[in-house]
PDB file with SEQRES, HELIX, SHEET and CRYST1 records, atoms N, CA, C and O in Angstrom:
SEQRES   1 A   45  MET LYS PHE LYS ASN ILE ALA ALA PHE ALA HIS ASN PHE          
SEQRES   2 A   45  THR HIS SER TYR VAL SER PHE GLU ASN TYR VAL ASP GLY          
SEQRES   3 A   45  GLU PHE VAL PHE LYS ASP LEU LYS ALA LEU ALA TYR GLU          
SEQRES   4 A   45  SER ASP ASP ASN LEU VAL                                      
HELIX    1 AA1 PHE A    3  ASN A    5  5                                   3    
HELIX    2 AA2 ILE A    6  TYR A   17  1                                  12    
HELIX    3 AA3 VAL A   29  GLU A   39  1                                  11    
CRYST1    1.000    1.000    1.000  90.00  90.00  90.00 P 1           1          
ATOM      1  N   MET A   1      51.379 -53.699   0.754  1.00  0.00           N  
ATOM      2  CA  MET A   1      52.351 -53.896  -0.323  1.00  0.00           C  
ATOM      3  C   MET A   1      51.908 -55.019  -1.352  1.00  0.00           C  
ATOM      4  O   MET A   1      51.463 -56.093  -0.947  1.00  0.00           O  
ATOM      5  N   LYS A   2      52.038 -54.748  -2.606  1.00  0.00           N  
ATOM      6  CA  LYS A   2      51.526 -55.619  -3.591  1.00  0.00           C  
ATOM      7  C   LYS A   2      52.591 -56.789  -3.680  1.00  0.00           C  
ATOM      8  O   LYS A   2      53.788 -56.644  -3.431  1.00  0.00           O  
ATOM      9  N   PHE A   3      52.009 -57.914  -4.052  1.00  0.00           N  
ATOM     10  CA  PHE A   3      52.805 -59.182  -4.081  1.00  0.00           C  
ATOM     11  C   PHE A   3      54.027 -59.041  -5.086  1.00  0.00           C  
ATOM     12  O   PHE A   3      55.107 -59.561  -4.806  1.00  0.00           O  
ATOM     13  N   LYS A   4      53.844 -58.356  -6.217  1.00  0.00           N  
ATOM     14  CA  LYS A   4      54.833 -58.175  -7.204  1.00  0.00           C  
ATOM     15  C   LYS A   4      56.053 -57.341  -6.716  1.00  0.00           C  
ATOM     16  O   LYS A   4      57.130 -57.389  -7.310  1.00  0.00           O  
ATOM     17  N   ASN A   5      55.835 -56.534  -5.551  1.00  0.00           N  
ATOM     18  CA  ASN A   5      56.932 -55.642  -5.098  1.00  0.00           C  
ATOM     19  C   ASN A   5      57.794 -56.383  -4.092  1.00  0.00           C  
ATOM     20  O   ASN A   5      58.811 -55.840  -3.659  1.00  0.00           O  
ATOM     21  N   ILE A   6      57.440 -57.582  -3.707  1.00  0.00           N  
ATOM     22  CA  ILE A   6      58.153 -58.303  -2.688  1.00  0.00           C  
ATOM     23  C   ILE A   6      59.587 -58.577  -3.124  1.00  0.00           C  
ATOM     24  O   ILE A   6      60.500 -58.360  -2.327  1.00  0.00           O  
ATOM     25  N   ALA A   7      59.835 -59.045  -4.356  1.00  0.00           N  
ATOM     26  CA  ALA A   7      61.056 -59.338  -4.961  1.00  0.00           C  
ATOM     27  C   ALA A   7      61.953 -58.125  -5.016  1.00  0.00           C  
ATOM     28  O   ALA A   7      63.142 -58.191  -4.703  1.00  0.00           O  
ATOM     29  N   ALA A   8      61.365 -57.021  -5.419  1.00  0.00           N  
ATOM     30  CA  ALA A   8      62.231 -55.736  -5.452  1.00  0.00           C  
ATOM     31  C   ALA A   8      62.576 -55.289  -4.052  1.00  0.00           C  
ATOM     32  O   ALA A   8      63.656 -54.741  -3.828  1.00  0.00           O  
ATOM     33  N   PHE A   9      61.678 -55.511  -3.096  1.00  0.00           N  
ATOM     34  CA  PHE A   9      61.914 -55.057  -1.731  1.00  0.00           C  
ATOM     35  C   PHE A   9      63.063 -55.916  -1.099  1.00  0.00           C  
ATOM     36  O   PHE A   9      63.913 -55.371  -0.394  1.00  0.00           O  
ATOM     37  N   ALA A  10      63.085 -57.268  -1.358  1.00  0.00           N  
ATOM     38  CA  ALA A  10      64.110 -58.147  -0.905  1.00  0.00           C  
ATOM     39  C   ALA A  10      65.418 -57.860  -1.575  1.00  0.00           C  
ATOM     40  O   ALA A  10      66.473 -58.024  -0.964  1.00  0.00           O  
ATOM     41  N   HIS A  11      65.381 -57.438  -2.805  1.00  0.00           N  
ATOM     42  CA  HIS A  11      66.670 -57.175  -3.500  1.00  0.00           C  
ATOM     43  C   HIS A  11      67.242 -55.918  -2.915  1.00  0.00           C  
ATOM     44  O   HIS A  11      68.417 -55.923  -2.547  1.00  0.00           O  
ATOM     45  N   ASN A  12      66.513 -54.857  -2.801  1.00  0.00           N  
ATOM     46  CA  ASN A  12      66.957 -53.624  -2.164  1.00  0.00           C  
ATOM     47  C   ASN A  12      67.461 -53.702  -0.801  1.00  0.00           C  
ATOM     48  O   ASN A  12      68.464 -53.090  -0.435  1.00  0.00           O  
ATOM     49  N   PHE A  13      66.680 -54.545   0.040  1.00  0.00           N  
ATOM     50  CA  PHE A  13      67.047 -54.723   1.439  1.00  0.00           C  
ATOM     51  C   PHE A  13      68.444 -55.527   1.556  1.00  0.00           C  
ATOM     52  O   PHE A  13      69.254 -55.287   2.451  1.00  0.00           O  
ATOM     53  N   THR A  14      68.626 -56.435   0.632  1.00  0.00           N  
ATOM     54  CA  THR A  14      69.775 -57.279   0.686  1.00  0.00           C  
ATOM     55  C   THR A  14      71.063 -56.260   0.384  1.00  0.00           C  
ATOM     56  O   THR A  14      72.098 -56.325   1.046  1.00  0.00           O  
ATOM     57  N   HIS A  15      70.880 -55.401  -0.604  1.00  0.00           N  
ATOM     58  CA  HIS A  15      71.955 -54.524  -0.976  1.00  0.00           C  
ATOM     59  C   HIS A  15      72.249 -53.509   0.070  1.00  0.00           C  
ATOM     60  O   HIS A  15      73.382 -53.043   0.192  1.00  0.00           O  
ATOM     61  N   SER A  16      71.282 -53.168   0.803  1.00  0.00           N  
ATOM     62  CA  SER A  16      71.475 -52.055   1.886  1.00  0.00           C  
ATOM     63  C   SER A  16      72.155 -52.817   3.044  1.00  0.00           C  
ATOM     64  O   SER A  16      73.038 -52.269   3.703  1.00  0.00           O  
ATOM     65  N   TYR A  17      71.754 -54.060   3.291  1.00  0.00           N  
ATOM     66  CA  TYR A  17      72.325 -54.854   4.447  1.00  0.00           C  
ATOM     67  C   TYR A  17      73.751 -55.078   4.305  1.00  0.00           C  
ATOM     68  O   TYR A  17      74.487 -54.980   5.287  1.00  0.00           O  
ATOM     69  N   VAL A  18      74.224 -55.392   3.072  1.00  0.00           N  
ATOM     70  CA  VAL A  18      75.678 -55.695   2.932  1.00  0.00           C  
ATOM     71  C   VAL A  18      76.486 -54.551   2.294  1.00  0.00           C  
ATOM     72  O   VAL A  18      77.547 -54.727   1.696  1.00  0.00           O  
ATOM     73  N   SER A  19      75.916 -53.428   2.467  1.00  0.00           N  
ATOM     74  CA  SER A  19      76.678 -52.292   1.868  1.00  0.00           C  
ATOM     75  C   SER A  19      77.789 -51.784   2.835  1.00  0.00           C  
ATOM     76  O   SER A  19      77.781 -52.093   4.027  1.00  0.00           O  
ATOM     77  N   PHE A  20      78.719 -51.016   2.289  1.00  0.00           N  
ATOM     78  CA  PHE A  20      79.919 -50.544   2.980  1.00  0.00           C  
ATOM     79  C   PHE A  20      79.567 -49.659   4.248  1.00  0.00           C  
ATOM     80  O   PHE A  20      80.414 -49.333   5.080  1.00  0.00           O  
ATOM     81  N   GLU A  21      78.315 -49.327   4.303  1.00  0.00           N  
ATOM     82  CA  GLU A  21      77.871 -48.468   5.402  1.00  0.00           C  
ATOM     83  C   GLU A  21      77.266 -49.263   6.524  1.00  0.00           C  
ATOM     84  O   GLU A  21      76.814 -48.661   7.498  1.00  0.00           O  
ATOM     85  N   ASN A  22      77.229 -50.493   6.460  1.00  0.00           N  
ATOM     86  CA  ASN A  22      76.649 -51.341   7.518  1.00  0.00           C  
ATOM     87  C   ASN A  22      77.900 -52.145   8.160  1.00  0.00           C  
ATOM     88  O   ASN A  22      78.384 -53.134   7.610  1.00  0.00           O  
ATOM     89  N   TYR A  23      78.338 -51.648   9.300  1.00  0.00           N  
ATOM     90  CA  TYR A  23      79.405 -52.256   9.968  1.00  0.00           C  
ATOM     91  C   TYR A  23      79.046 -52.285  11.583  1.00  0.00           C  
ATOM     92  O   TYR A  23      78.301 -51.453  12.101  1.00  0.00           O  
ATOM     93  N   VAL A  24      79.663 -53.328  12.275  1.00  0.00           N  
ATOM     94  CA  VAL A  24      79.453 -53.460  13.582  1.00  0.00           C  
ATOM     95  C   VAL A  24      80.849 -53.742  14.158  1.00  0.00           C  
ATOM     96  O   VAL A  24      81.607 -54.572  13.656  1.00  0.00           O  
ATOM     97  N   ASP A  25      81.149 -52.991  15.259  1.00  0.00           N  
ATOM     98  CA  ASP A  25      82.443 -53.018  15.871  1.00  0.00           C  
ATOM     99  C   ASP A  25      83.686 -52.867  14.989  1.00  0.00           C  
ATOM    100  O   ASP A  25      84.698 -53.552  15.136  1.00  0.00           O  
ATOM    101  N   GLY A  26      83.538 -51.970  14.116  1.00  0.00           N  
ATOM    102  CA  GLY A  26      84.577 -51.622  13.074  1.00  0.00           C  
ATOM    103  C   GLY A  26      84.802 -52.541  11.952  1.00  0.00           C  
ATOM    104  O   GLY A  26      85.674 -52.260  11.130  1.00  0.00           O  
ATOM    105  N   GLU A  27      84.092 -53.631  11.833  1.00  0.00           N  
ATOM    106  CA  GLU A  27      84.127 -54.546  10.827  1.00  0.00           C  
ATOM    107  C   GLU A  27      82.802 -54.564   9.957  1.00  0.00           C  
ATOM    108  O   GLU A  27      81.688 -54.495  10.476  1.00  0.00           O  
ATOM    109  N   PHE A  28      83.003 -54.657   8.658  1.00  0.00           N  
ATOM    110  CA  PHE A  28      81.920 -54.653   7.725  1.00  0.00           C  
ATOM    111  C   PHE A  28      81.035 -55.975   7.946  1.00  0.00           C  
ATOM    112  O   PHE A  28      81.607 -57.019   8.262  1.00  0.00           O  
ATOM    113  N   VAL A  29      79.749 -55.938   7.794  1.00  0.00           N  
ATOM    114  CA  VAL A  29      78.867 -57.036   7.997  1.00  0.00           C  
ATOM    115  C   VAL A  29      79.164 -58.084   6.946  1.00  0.00           C  
ATOM    116  O   VAL A  29      79.274 -59.266   7.272  1.00  0.00           O  
ATOM    117  N   PHE A  30      79.295 -57.684   5.705  1.00  0.00           N  
ATOM    118  CA  PHE A  30      79.510 -58.619   4.594  1.00  0.00           C  
ATOM    119  C   PHE A  30      80.680 -59.517   4.752  1.00  0.00           C  
ATOM    120  O   PHE A  30      80.676 -60.637   4.239  1.00  0.00           O  
ATOM    121  N   LYS A  31      81.711 -59.056   5.462  1.00  0.00           N  
ATOM    122  CA  LYS A  31      82.912 -59.950   5.671  1.00  0.00           C  
ATOM    123  C   LYS A  31      82.430 -61.118   6.579  1.00  0.00           C  
ATOM    124  O   LYS A  31      82.727 -62.279   6.299  1.00  0.00           O  
ATOM    125  N   ASP A  32      81.684 -60.799   7.666  1.00  0.00           N  
ATOM    126  CA  ASP A  32      81.271 -61.877   8.607  1.00  0.00           C  
ATOM    127  C   ASP A  32      80.360 -62.824   7.843  1.00  0.00           C  
ATOM    128  O   ASP A  32      80.476 -64.043   7.967  1.00  0.00           O  
ATOM    129  N   LEU A  33      79.396 -62.226   7.002  1.00  0.00           N  
ATOM    130  CA  LEU A  33      78.527 -63.096   6.223  1.00  0.00           C  
ATOM    131  C   LEU A  33      79.274 -64.104   5.261  1.00  0.00           C  
ATOM    132  O   LEU A  33      78.872 -65.250   5.060  1.00  0.00           O  
ATOM    133  N   LYS A  34      80.295 -63.608   4.744  1.00  0.00           N  
ATOM    134  CA  LYS A  34      81.091 -64.501   3.865  1.00  0.00           C  
ATOM    135  C   LYS A  34      81.753 -65.594   4.619  1.00  0.00           C  
ATOM    136  O   LYS A  34      81.819 -66.729   4.145  1.00  0.00           O  
ATOM    137  N   ALA A  35      82.279 -65.266   5.854  1.00  0.00           N  
ATOM    138  CA  ALA A  35      82.848 -66.339   6.724  1.00  0.00           C  
ATOM    139  C   ALA A  35      81.849 -67.311   7.219  1.00  0.00           C  
ATOM    140  O   ALA A  35      82.115 -68.508   7.327  1.00  0.00           O  
ATOM    141  N   LEU A  36      80.674 -66.790   7.528  1.00  0.00           N  
ATOM    142  CA  LEU A  36      79.669 -67.720   7.971  1.00  0.00           C  
ATOM    143  C   LEU A  36      79.118 -68.696   6.795  1.00  0.00           C  
ATOM    144  O   LEU A  36      78.690 -69.825   7.034  1.00  0.00           O  
ATOM    145  N   ALA A  37      79.171 -68.197   5.658  1.00  0.00           N  
ATOM    146  CA  ALA A  37      78.727 -68.903   4.498  1.00  0.00           C  
ATOM    147  C   ALA A  37      79.723 -69.987   4.205  1.00  0.00           C  
ATOM    148  O   ALA A  37      79.292 -71.084   3.851  1.00  0.00           O  
ATOM    149  N   TYR A  38      81.010 -69.787   4.319  1.00  0.00           N  
ATOM    150  CA  TYR A  38      82.015 -70.771   4.117  1.00  0.00           C  
ATOM    151  C   TYR A  38      82.033 -71.809   5.215  1.00  0.00           C  
ATOM    152  O   TYR A  38      82.365 -72.966   4.958  1.00  0.00           O  
ATOM    153  N   GLU A  39      81.680 -71.422   6.453  1.00  0.00           N  
ATOM    154  CA  GLU A  39      81.637 -72.375   7.608  1.00  0.00           C  
ATOM    155  C   GLU A  39      80.422 -73.315   7.602  1.00  0.00           C  
ATOM    156  O   GLU A  39      80.491 -74.445   8.086  1.00  0.00           O  
ATOM    157  N   SER A  40      79.313 -72.822   7.044  1.00  0.00           N  
ATOM    158  CA  SER A  40      78.112 -73.621   7.117  1.00  0.00           C  
ATOM    159  C   SER A  40      78.175 -74.767   6.117  1.00  0.00           C  
ATOM    160  O   SER A  40      78.763 -74.662   5.041  1.00  0.00           O  
ATOM    161  N   ASP A  41      77.547 -75.859   6.518  1.00  0.00           N  
ATOM    162  CA  ASP A  41      77.502 -77.031   5.673  1.00  0.00           C  
ATOM    163  C   ASP A  41      76.744 -76.970   4.379  1.00  0.00           C  
ATOM    164  O   ASP A  41      77.102 -77.611   3.391  1.00  0.00           O  
ATOM    165  N   ASP A  42      75.637 -76.147   4.401  1.00  0.00           N  
ATOM    166  CA  ASP A  42      74.768 -76.099   3.256  1.00  0.00           C  
ATOM    167  C   ASP A  42      74.888 -74.765   2.604  1.00  0.00           C  
ATOM    168  O   ASP A  42      74.070 -74.487   1.727  1.00  0.00           O  
ATOM    169  N   ASN A  43      75.832 -73.889   2.934  1.00  0.00           N  
ATOM    170  CA  ASN A  43      75.996 -72.559   2.431  1.00  0.00           C  
ATOM    171  C   ASN A  43      74.788 -71.654   2.546  1.00  0.00           C  
ATOM    172  O   ASN A  43      74.626 -70.746   1.731  1.00  0.00           O  
ATOM    173  N   LEU A  44      73.970 -71.863   3.494  1.00  0.00           N  
ATOM    174  CA  LEU A  44      72.824 -70.985   3.871  1.00  0.00           C  
ATOM    175  C   LEU A  44      73.063 -70.234   5.195  1.00  0.00           C  
ATOM    176  O   LEU A  44      73.324 -70.830   6.241  1.00  0.00           O  
ATOM    177  N   VAL A  45      72.967 -68.973   5.102  1.00  0.00           N  
ATOM    178  CA  VAL A  45      73.238 -68.195   6.348  1.00  0.00           C  
ATOM    179  C   VAL A  45      71.980 -67.430   6.703  1.00  0.00           C  
ATOM    180  O   VAL A  45      71.956 -66.709   7.701  1.00  0.00           O  
TER     181      VAL A  45                                                      
END                                                                             
């Protein structure tokens, strides 16, 4: 993989990870990520 493609890969991976098709136990992953971000002290999850 070329170094210049890493940013595009990270962008696309992030969108696919928090999409409406990614859910666990009937809940969407992005809802849990939002809750974790609010609970963390430095807003990094």
